[in-house]
mmCIF file as gemmi writes it, N, C-alpha and C atoms, coordinates in Angstrom:
data_model
loop_
_atom_site.group_PDB
_atom_site.id
_atom_site.type_symbol
_atom_site.label_atom_id
_atom_site.label_alt_id
_atom_site.label_comp_id
_atom_site.label_asym_id
_atom_site.label_entity_id
_atom_site.label_seq_id
_atom_site.pdbx_PDB_ins_code
_atom_site.Cartn_x
_atom_site.Cartn_y
_atom_site.Cartn_z
_atom_site.occupancy
_atom_site.B_iso_or_equiv
_atom_site.pdbx_formal_charge
_atom_site.auth_seq_id
_atom_site.auth_asym_id
_atom_site.pdbx_PDB_model_num
ATOM 1 N N . MET Axp A 1 ? 1.205 -1.547 -0.065 1 0 ? 1 A 1
ATOM 2 C CA . MET Axp A 1 ? -0.024 0.029 0.128 1 0 ? 1 A 1
ATOM 3 C C . MET Axp A 1 ? 1.593 1.319 0.248 1 0 ? 1 A 1
ATOM 4 N N . LYS Axp A 2 ? 2.33 1.384 0.091 1 0 ? 2 A 1
ATOM 5 C CA . LYS Axp A 2 ? 3.682 2.824 0.877 1 0 ? 2 A 1
ATOM 6 C C . LYS Axp A 2 ? 3.688 2.975 -0.556 1 0 ? 2 A 1
ATOM 7 N N . GLU Axp A 3 ? 4.178 1.851 -1.345 1 0 ? 3 A 1
ATOM 8 C CA . GLU Axp A 3 ? 4.103 1.542 -2.961 1 0 ? 3 A 1
ATOM 9 C C . GLU Axp A 3 ? 3.212 2.562 -3.247 1 0 ? 3 A 1
ATOM 10 N N . ASN Axp A 4 ? 2.215 2.663 -3.739 1 0 ? 4 A 1
ATOM 11 C CA . ASN Axp A 4 ? 1.189 3.441 -3.918 1 0 ? 4 A 1
ATOM 12 C C . ASN Axp A 4 ? 1.126 4.764 -3.961 1 0 ? 4 A 1
ATOM 13 N N . ASN Axp A 5 ? 1.654 4.748 -2.849 1 0 ? 5 A 1
ATOM 14 C CA . ASN Axp A 5 ? 1.137 5.939 -2.142 1 0 ? 5 A 1
ATOM 15 C C . ASN Axp A 5 ? 1.925 7.015 -2.546 1 0 ? 5 A 1
ATOM 16 N N . LEU Axp A 6 ? 3.18 6.313 -2.932 1 0 ? 6 A 1
ATOM 17 C CA . LEU Axp A 6 ? 4.771 6.962 -3.426 1 0 ? 6 A 1
ATOM 18 C C . LEU Axp A 6 ? 4.472 6.939 -4.717 1 0 ? 6 A 1
ATOM 19 N N . VAL Axp A 7 ? 3.724 6.525 -4.953 1 0 ? 7 A 1
ATOM 20 C CA . VAL Axp A 7 ? 3.402 6.632 -6.537 1 0 ? 7 A 1
ATOM 21 C C . VAL Axp A 7 ? 2.445 7.84 -6.975 1 0 ? 7 A 1
ATOM 22 N N . GLY Axp A 8 ? 1.342 7.986 -6.832 1 0 ? 8 A 1
ATOM 23 C CA . GLY Axp A 8 ? 0.91 9.626 -6.078 1 0 ? 8 A 1
ATOM 24 C C . GLY Axp A 8 ? 1.384 9.832 -5.947 1 0 ? 8 A 1
ATOM 25 N N . ILE Axp A 9 ? 1.969 10.402 -5.105 1 0 ? 9 A 1
ATOM 26 C CA . ILE Axp A 9 ? 2.985 11.226 -3.957 1 0 ? 9 A 1
ATOM 27 C C . ILE Axp A 9 ? 3.6 12.169 -6.043 1 0 ? 9 A 1
ATOM 28 N N . LEU Axp A 10 ? 4.76 11.273 -6.126 1 0 ? 10 A 1
ATOM 29 C CA . LEU Axp A 10 ? 5.638 11.648 -7.373 1 0 ? 10 A 1
ATOM 30 C C . LEU Axp A 10 ? 4.296 11.972 -8.191 1 0 ? 10 A 1
ATOM 31 N N . THR Axp A 11 ? 3.787 10.957 -8.971 1 0 ? 11 A 1
ATOM 32 C CA . THR Axp A 11 ? 2.719 11.898 -10.017 1 0 ? 11 A 1
ATOM 33 C C . THR Axp A 11 ? 2.19 12.993 -9.768 1 0 ? 11 A 1
ATOM 34 N N . TRP Axp A 12 ? 1.908 13.421 -8.338 1 0 ? 12 A 1
ATOM 35 C CA . TRP Axp A 12 ? 0.903 14.347 -8.833 1 0 ? 12 A 1
ATOM 36 C C . TRP Axp A 12 ? 2.237 15.657 -8.471 1 0 ? 12 A 1
ATOM 37 N N . ILE Axp A 13 ? 3.42 15.842 -7.782 1 0 ? 13 A 1
ATOM 38 C CA . ILE Axp A 13 ? 4.532 16.445 -8.406 1 0 ? 13 A 1
ATOM 39 C C . ILE Axp A 13 ? 4.983 16.43 -9.148 1 0 ? 13 A 1
ATOM 40 N N . ILE Axp A 14 ? 5.29 15.224 -9.993 1 0 ? 14 A 1
ATOM 41 C CA . ILE Axp A 14 ? 4.959 15.668 -11.372 1 0 ? 14 A 1
ATOM 42 C C . ILE Axp A 14 ? 4.214 17.496 -11.893 1 0 ? 14 A 1
ATOM 43 N N . GLY Axp A 15 ? 2.718 16.72 -12.132 1 0 ? 15 A 1
ATOM 44 C CA . GLY Axp A 15 ? 1.928 17.571 -12.631 1 0 ? 15 A 1
ATOM 45 C C . GLY Axp A 15 ? 2.092 18.971 -12.269 1 0 ? 15 A 1
ATOM 46 N N . ILE Axp A 16 ? 2.97 18.628 -11.502 1 0 ? 16 A 1
ATOM 47 C CA . ILE Axp A 16 ? 2.313 19.994 -10.724 1 0 ? 16 A 1
ATOM 48 C C . ILE Axp A 16 ? 3.9 21.052 -11.529 1 0 ? 16 A 1
ATOM 49 N N . LEU Axp A 17 ? 5.001 20.028 -11.291 1 0 ? 17 A 1
ATOM 50 C CA . LEU Axp A 17 ? 5.741 20.861 -12.496 1 0 ? 17 A 1
ATOM 51 C C . LEU Axp A 17 ? 5.797 20.895 -13.508 1 0 ? 17 A 1
ATOM 52 N N . VAL Axp A 18 ? 4.717 20.34 -14.406 1 0 ? 18 A 1
ATOM 53 C CA . VAL Axp A 18 ? 4.839 20.314 -15.661 1 0 ? 18 A 1
ATOM 54 C C . VAL Axp A 18 ? 3.454 21.224 -16.197 1 0 ? 18 A 1
ATOM 55 N N . ALA Axp A 19 ? 2.573 21.36 -14.425 1 0 ? 19 A 1
ATOM 56 C CA . ALA Axp A 19 ? 1.642 22.769 -14.915 1 0 ? 19 A 1
ATOM 57 C C . ALA Axp A 19 ? 2.026 24.042 -15.379 1 0 ? 19 A 1
ATOM 58 N N . LEU Axp A 20 ? 3.665 24.382 -14.55 1 0 ? 20 A 1
ATOM 59 C CA . LEU Axp A 20 ? 3.936 25.074 -13.421 1 0 ? 20 A 1
ATOM 60 C C . LEU Axp A 20 ? 4.911 25.576 -15.476 1 0 ? 20 A 1
ATOM 61 N N . ALA Axp A 21 ? 5.776 24.611 -15.295 1 0 ? 21 A 1
ATOM 62 C CA . ALA Axp A 21 ? 6.51 24.821 -16.967 1 0 ? 21 A 1
ATOM 63 C C . ALA Axp A 21 ? 5.602 25.318 -17.938 1 0 ? 21 A 1
ATOM 64 N N . VAL Axp A 22 ? 4.569 24.693 -18.097 1 0 ? 22 A 1
ATOM 65 C CA . VAL Axp A 22 ? 2.962 24.82 -19.041 1 0 ? 22 A 1
ATOM 66 C C . VAL Axp A 22 ? 3.442 26.411 -18.943 1 0 ? 22 A 1
ATOM 67 N N . GLY Axp A 23 ? 2.526 26.788 -17.753 1 0 ? 23 A 1
ATOM 68 C CA . GLY Axp A 23 ? 1.993 28.617 -17.947 1 0 ? 23 A 1
ATOM 69 C C . GLY Axp A 23 ? 3.143 29.121 -17.754 1 0 ? 23 A 1
ATOM 70 N N . ALA Axp A 24 ? 4.258 29.213 -17.697 1 0 ? 24 A 1
ATOM 71 C CA . ALA Axp A 24 ? 5.558 29.896 -17.293 1 0 ? 24 A 1
ATOM 72 C C . ALA Axp A 24 ? 5.538 29.491 -18.89 1 0 ? 24 A 1
ATOM 73 N N . GLY Axp A 25 ? 5.952 28.923 -19.514 1 0 ? 25 A 1
ATOM 74 C CA . GLY Axp A 25 ? 6.061 28.324 -21.174 1 0 ? 25 A 1
ATOM 75 C C . GLY Axp A 25 ? 4.482 29.426 -22.34 1 0 ? 25 A 1
ATOM 76 N N . MET Axp A 26 ? 3.53 29.396 -21.692 1 0 ? 26 A 1
ATOM 77 C CA . MET Axp A 26 ? 2.11 30.658 -21.999 1 0 ? 26 A 1
ATOM 78 C C . MET Axp A 26 ? 2.702 32.012 -21.845 1 0 ? 26 A 1
ATOM 79 N N . ILE Axp A 27 ? 2.922 32.748 -20.46 1 0 ? 27 A 1
ATOM 80 C CA . ILE Axp A 27 ? 3.553 34.12 -19.666 1 0 ? 27 A 1
ATOM 81 C C . ILE Axp A 27 ? 4.263 35.087 -20.395 1 0 ? 27 A 1
ATOM 82 N N . GLY Axp A 28 ? 4.096 35.63 -21.381 1 0 ? 28 A 1
ATOM 83 C CA . GLY Axp A 28 ? 4.771 36.858 -21.764 1 0 ? 28 A 1
ATOM 84 C C . GLY Axp A 28 ? 4.708 37.29 -22.959 1 0 ? 28 A 1
ATOM 85 N N . PRO Axp A 29 ? 4.935 38.108 -23.367 1 0 ? 29 A 1
ATOM 86 C CA . PRO Axp A 29 ? 5.504 38.785 -24.518 1 0 ? 29 A 1
ATOM 87 C C . PRO Axp A 29 ? 6.025 37.854 -25.05 1 0 ? 29 A 1
ATOM 88 N N . ASN Axp A 30 ? 7.561 36.758 -24.984 1 0 ? 30 A 1
ATOM 89 C CA . ASN Axp A 30 ? 8.384 35.878 -25.981 1 0 ? 30 A 1
ATOM 90 C C . ASN Axp A 30 ? 7.478 34.806 -25.413 1 0 ? 30 A 1
ATOM 91 N N . ALA Axp A 31 ? 6.432 34.567 -25.43 1 0 ? 31 A 1
ATOM 92 C CA . ALA Axp A 31 ? 5.681 32.876 -24.837 1 0 ? 31 A 1
ATOM 93 C C . ALA Axp A 31 ? 6.043 31.954 -25.427 1 0 ? 31 A 1
ATOM 94 N N . THR Axp A 32 ? 7.039 30.358 -25.45 1 0 ? 32 A 1
ATOM 95 C CA . THR Axp A 32 ? 7.221 29.711 -26.671 1 0 ? 32 A 1
ATOM 96 C C . THR Axp A 32 ? 6.283 29.341 -27.131 1 0 ? 32 A 1
ATOM 97 N N . LEU Axp A 33 ? 5.2 28.425 -25.271 1 0 ? 33 A 1
ATOM 98 C CA . LEU Axp A 33 ? 3.997 27.994 -25.888 1 0 ? 33 A 1
ATOM 99 C C . LEU Axp A 33 ? 2.311 29.005 -26.385 1 0 ? 33 A 1
ATOM 100 N N . THR Axp A 34 ? 2.21 28.554 -27.627 1 0 ? 34 A 1
ATOM 101 C CA . THR Axp A 34 ? 1.343 28.964 -28.173 1 0 ? 34 A 1
ATOM 102 C C . THR Axp A 34 ? -0.035 27.932 -29.191 1 0 ? 34 A 1
ATOM 103 N N . ILE Axp A 35 ? -0.927 28.126 -28.916 1 0 ? 35 A 1
ATOM 104 C CA . ILE Axp A 35 ? -1.826 27.979 -29.264 1 0 ? 35 A 1
ATOM 105 C C . ILE Axp A 35 ? -2.859 28.338 -30.489 1 0 ? 35 A 1
ATOM 106 N N . PRO Axp A 36 ? -1.846 27.659 -32.019 1 0 ? 36 A 1
ATOM 107 C CA . PRO Axp A 36 ? -2.791 27.925 -33.001 1 0 ? 36 A 1
ATOM 108 C C . PRO Axp A 36 ? -3.464 28.061 -33.055 1 0 ? 36 A 1
ATOM 109 N N . GLY Axp A 37 ? -4.26 29.181 -34.176 1 0 ? 37 A 1
ATOM 110 C CA . GLY Axp A 37 ? -5.104 30.042 -34.306 1 0 ? 37 A 1
ATOM 111 C C . GLY Axp A 37 ? -5.718 30.608 -33.06 1 0 ? 37 A 1
ATOM 112 N N . ILE Axp A 38 ? -5.546 30.651 -32.228 1 0 ? 38 A 1
ATOM 113 C CA . ILE Axp A 38 ? -5.438 31.098 -31.206 1 0 ? 38 A 1
ATOM 114 C C . ILE Axp A 38 ? -4.553 32.165 -30.596 1 0 ? 38 A 1
ATOM 115 N N . SER Axp A 39 ? -3.349 32.434 -31.073 1 0 ? 39 A 1
ATOM 116 C CA . SER Axp A 39 ? -2.99 32.92 -30.058 1 0 ? 39 A 1
ATOM 117 C C . SER Axp A 39 ? -2.286 34.385 -31.32 1 0 ? 39 A 1
ATOM 118 N N . ALA Axp A 40 ? -3.134 34.655 -32.825 1 0 ? 40 A 1
ATOM 119 C CA . ALA Axp A 40 ? -3.274 35.474 -33.13 1 0 ? 40 A 1
ATOM 120 C C . ALA Axp A 40 ? -4.52 36.743 -32.604 1 0 ? 40 A 1
ATOM 121 N N . ILE Axp A 41 ? -5.533 36.26 -31.869 1 0 ? 41 A 1
ATOM 122 C CA . ILE Axp A 41 ? -5.684 36.933 -31.085 1 0 ? 41 A 1
ATOM 123 C C . ILE Axp A 41 ? -6.079 37.841 -30.436 1 0 ? 41 A 1
ATOM 124 N N . GLY Axp A 42 ? -5.572 38.958 -30.322 1 0 ? 42 A 1
ATOM 125 C CA . GLY Axp A 42 ? -5.712 40.096 -29.111 1 0 ? 42 A 1
ATOM 126 C C . GLY Axp A 42 ? -4.006 40.2 -29.024 1 0 ? 42 A 1
ATOM 127 N N . ASN Axp A 43 ? -3.333 39.661 -30.143 1 0 ? 43 A 1
ATOM 128 C CA . ASN Axp A 43 ? -2.248 39.708 -29.977 1 0 ? 43 A 1
ATOM 129 C C . ASN Axp A 43 ? -1.52 39.075 -28.593 1 0 ? 43 A 1
ATOM 130 N N . GLY Axp A 44 ? -2.215 37.625 -28.542 1 0 ? 44 A 1
ATOM 131 C CA . GLY Axp A 44 ? -1.833 36.171 -27.635 1 0 ? 44 A 1
ATOM 132 C C . GLY Axp A 44 ? -2.445 36.658 -26.487 1 0 ? 44 A 1
ATOM 133 N N . ILE Axp A 45 ? -3.681 37.317 -25.938 1 0 ? 45 A 1
ATOM 134 C CA . ILE Axp A 45 ? -4.064 37.77 -24.732 1 0 ? 45 A 1
ATOM 135 C C . ILE Axp A 45 ? -5.331 36.565 -24.307 1 0 ? 45 A 1
ATOM 136 N N . ILE Axp A 46 ? -4.547 35.608 -25.604 1 0 ? 46 A 1
ATOM 137 C CA . ILE Axp A 46 ? -5.963 34.647 -24.766 1 0 ? 46 A 1
ATOM 138 C C . ILE Axp A 46 ? -5.457 33.32 -23.798 1 0 ? 46 A 1
ATOM 139 N N . VAL Axp A 47 ? -3.671 33.325 -24.974 1 0 ? 47 A 1
ATOM 140 C CA . VAL Axp A 47 ? -3.194 32.576 -24.512 1 0 ? 47 A 1
ATOM 141 C C . VAL Axp A 47 ? -2.939 32.937 -23.073 1 0 ? 47 A 1
ATOM 142 N N . THR Axp A 48 ? -1.763 33.853 -22.94 1 0 ? 48 A 1
ATOM 143 C CA . THR Axp A 48 ? -1.753 34.976 -21.552 1 0 ? 48 A 1
ATOM 144 C C . THR Axp A 48 ? -2.693 34.634 -20.617 1 0 ? 48 A 1
ATOM 145 N N . ILE Axp A 49 ? -3.781 34.245 -20.918 1 0 ? 49 A 1
ATOM 146 C CA . ILE Axp A 49 ? -5.052 34.236 -19.221 1 0 ? 49 A 1
ATOM 147 C C . ILE Axp A 49 ? -4.988 32.464 -19.529 1 0 ? 49 A 1
ATOM 148 N N . ALA Axp A 50 ? -4.719 31.812 -20.316 1 0 ? 50 A 1
ATOM 149 C CA . ALA Axp A 50 ? -4.597 30.845 -19.882 1 0 ? 50 A 1
ATOM 150 C C . ALA Axp A 50 ? -3.478 30.841 -18.921 1 0 ? 50 A 1
ATOM 151 N N . GLY Axp A 51 ? -2.605 30.867 -19.726 1 0 ? 51 A 1
ATOM 152 C CA . GLY Axp A 51 ? -1.12 30.176 -19.5 1 0 ? 51 A 1
ATOM 153 C C . GLY Axp A 51 ? -1.287 30.956 -17.428 1 0 ? 51 A 1
ATOM 154 N N . TRP Axp A 52 ? -2.165 31.836 -16.782 1 0 ? 52 A 1
ATOM 155 C CA . TRP Axp A 52 ? -2.182 32.578 -16.322 1 0 ? 52 A 1
ATOM 156 C C . TRP Axp A 52 ? -3.41 31.417 -15.036 1 0 ? 52 A 1
ATOM 157 N N . VAL Axp A 53 ? -3.81 30.575 -15.532 1 0 ? 53 A 1
ATOM 158 C CA . VAL Axp A 53 ? -5.525 29.859 -15.396 1 0 ? 53 A 1
ATOM 159 C C . VAL Axp A 53 ? -3.975 28.737 -14.79 1 0 ? 53 A 1
ATOM 160 N N . VAL Axp A 54 ? -3.274 28.025 -15.888 1 0 ? 54 A 1
ATOM 161 C CA . VAL Axp A 54 ? -3.175 27.432 -15.491 1 0 ? 54 A 1
ATOM 162 C C . VAL Axp A 54 ? -1.601 27.462 -14.286 1 0 ? 54 A 1
ATOM 163 N N . VAL Axp A 55 ? -0.728 28.207 -14.692 1 0 ? 55 A 1
ATOM 164 C CA . VAL Axp A 55 ? -0.447 28.729 -13.337 1 0 ? 55 A 1
ATOM 165 C C . VAL Axp A 55 ? -0.816 28.529 -11.538 1 0 ? 55 A 1
ATOM 166 N N . ILE Axp A 56 ? -1.91 29.215 -11.932 1 0 ? 56 A 1
ATOM 167 C CA . ILE Axp A 56 ? -2.97 29.818 -10.534 1 0 ? 56 A 1
ATOM 168 C C . ILE Axp A 56 ? -3.213 28.677 -10.263 1 0 ? 56 A 1
ATOM 169 N N . GLY Axp A 57 ? -3.907 27.969 -10.723 1 0 ? 57 A 1
ATOM 170 C CA . GLY Axp A 57 ? -4.807 26.643 -11.011 1 0 ? 57 A 1
ATOM 171 C C . GLY Axp A 57 ? -3.602 25.212 -10.328 1 0 ? 57 A 1
ATOM 172 N N . ALA Axp A 58 ? -1.987 25.006 -10.219 1 0 ? 58 A 1
ATOM 173 C CA . ALA Axp A 58 ? -1.422 24.805 -10.187 1 0 ? 58 A 1
ATOM 174 C C . ALA Axp A 58 ? -0.499 25.041 -8.31 1 0 ? 58 A 1
ATOM 175 N N . ILE Axp A 59 ? -1.091 26.586 -8.189 1 0 ? 59 A 1
ATOM 176 C CA . ILE Axp A 59 ? -0.726 26.616 -7.271 1 0 ? 59 A 1
ATOM 177 C C . ILE Axp A 59 ? -1.525 26.959 -5.485 1 0 ? 59 A 1
ATOM 178 N N . LEU Axp A 60 ? -2.894 26.473 -6.765 1 0 ? 60 A 1
ATOM 179 C CA . LEU Axp A 60 ? -4.083 26.584 -5.363 1 0 ? 60 A 1
ATOM 180 C C . LEU Axp A 60 ? -4.197 25.046 -5.317 1 0 ? 60 A 1
ATOM 181 N N . SER Axp A 61 ? -3.638 24.463 -6.054 1 0 ? 61 A 1
ATOM 182 C CA . SER Axp A 61 ? -3.792 22.457 -5.621 1 0 ? 61 A 1
ATOM 183 C C . SER Axp A 61 ? -2.564 22.143 -5.045 1 0 ? 61 A 1
ATOM 184 N N . LEU Axp A 62 ? -1.561 22.486 -4.832 1 0 ? 62 A 1
ATOM 185 C CA . LEU Axp A 62 ? -0.348 22.977 -4.031 1 0 ? 62 A 1
ATOM 186 C C . LEU Axp A 62 ? -0.825 22.682 -3.006 1 0 ? 62 A 1
ATOM 187 N N . ILE Axp A 63 ? -0.758 24.421 -2.061 1 0 ? 63 A 1
ATOM 188 C CA . ILE Axp A 63 ? -2.056 25.323 -0.941 1 0 ? 63 A 1
ATOM 189 C C . ILE Axp A 63 ? -2.724 23.777 -1.015 1 0 ? 63 A 1
ATOM 190 N N . LEU Axp A 64 ? -3.637 23.838 -1.503 1 0 ? 64 A 1
ATOM 191 C CA . LEU Axp A 64 ? -5.07 23.481 -0.519 1 0 ? 64 A 1
ATOM 192 C C . LEU Axp A 64 ? -4.415 21.684 -0.532 1 0 ? 64 A 1
ATOM 193 N N . THR Axp A 65 ? -3.68 20.953 -1.09 1 0 ? 65 A 1
ATOM 194 C CA . THR Axp A 65 ? -2.916 19.731 -0.327 1 0 ? 65 A 1
ATOM 195 C C . THR Axp A 65 ? -1.959 19.789 0.324 1 0 ? 65 A 1
ATOM 196 N N . ILE Axp A 66 ? -1.533 20.407 0.579 1 0 ? 66 A 1
ATOM 197 C CA . ILE Axp A 66 ? -0.793 20.826 1.426 1 0 ? 66 A 1
ATOM 198 C C . ILE Axp A 66 ? -1.393 21.56 3.431 1 0 ? 66 A 1
ATOM 199 N N . PHE Axp A 67 ? -3.067 22.423 3.624 1 0 ? 67 A 1
ATOM 200 C CA . PHE Axp A 67 ? -3.227 22.128 4.07 1 0 ? 67 A 1
ATOM 201 C C . PHE Axp A 67 ? -4.483 20.928 4.493 1 0 ? 67 A 1
ATOM 202 N N . ASN Axp A 68 ? -5.133 20.146 3.123 1 0 ? 68 A 1
ATOM 203 C CA . ASN Axp A 68 ? -5.67 19.27 3.616 1 0 ? 68 A 1
ATOM 204 C C . ASN Axp A 68 ? -5.21 18.28 4.794 1 0 ? 68 A 1
ATOM 205 N N . LYS Axp A 69 ? -3.58 17.97 4.971 1 0 ? 69 A 1
ATOM 206 C CA . LYS Axp A 69 ? -2.788 16.58 5.271 1 0 ? 69 A 1
ATOM 207 C C . LYS Axp A 69 ? -3.106 16.614 6.296 1 0 ? 69 A 1
């Protein structure tokens, strides 16, 4: 049972790191990650907002998990 718990924790940590990396890649004027067809709308503002949603969601997940333990 402990192995499953460890795998779950590692999977969650990797998910948080990937979400933060993806969100950071979508934010800013030099964003390296774009969404084809949507990035041209509003000079990339939709992609920037989506990036911030991903980053804020990852941080909230982290905070809520810490307080839930």
